[in-house]
C-alpha positions, 0 to 999 in steps of 0.5 A: 113215343113224341115225334122228338124220340121218334124222329133221333132214332130213324137219324142213324137208320138214316145215315145206314141208307145213305151210306148203304146208297153211297156205296152203291153208287160207288161200286155201280160207278166203278162197274159201269167205267169199267164197261164205258172204257172197254175194259174186259173181265173175261180176258177174250182180248190179246194179250200184250204178247199178240198186239203187234209193235204197239210203239212204232203205232202208238206212233201214227197219226190217228187216221193211219191207225184207223186205216191199218186197224183197218187193213189187218182185220180186212186181211184176217177176214181173206187168211179166214184168221180170226182176231181171237185166235182159234178158240178150238184149240184153247179149248183142246188145252183145258180138256188136256188139262182137266184130264185124269192124266196129262201128257206133256206132248201133247201140250207142248203140240198144242201151243205151238199151233196157238204162237204159229197163229199168233205168229200168223196174225203178226205176221200179216199185222205187220205187212199192214203197218210196214205197207202204209209207211211204204205209202208215206211222202219222206216228210209224213215218214219224218213226222212218223218218226220224231211222233215215234221216238217221242213214243220210245223216248216216254214208254210203250204205255204212255198214249200219244197226247197224254201229259207225262206224270211229275 
């Protein structure tokens, strides 16, 4: 075989190698972006229904959000509450679902305990938010009210400071 024939045979392989590398980089970019943006694949994070007052929190200044968040975490520690909730209750639910016989009353009781624990976390969060708002001056509360109005106008899923999409 001549050198030109060998080069002609390598061109399709080189193209395949480049395409494979591009796909691998794209997959690595997606996975890396998800990890860097703190997206979770395991579902352990609090669900939207467990987060308290998203628009009210979004309307806080960055400094106030940090203060409220610290106060909430400190309250959780003082009360001995886990942020994710009681994993033992979730494990108990899994056992019930996998059992050969299903007891709907027992499952309902465990789900009620989970709801009670979540409500306790929401109550602590609400109390900390109210305490932070109470500590604001009338001018700060007016500014907060304006920001809250903006958040409510554009919807709770938009982040403050991000432009609206047309």
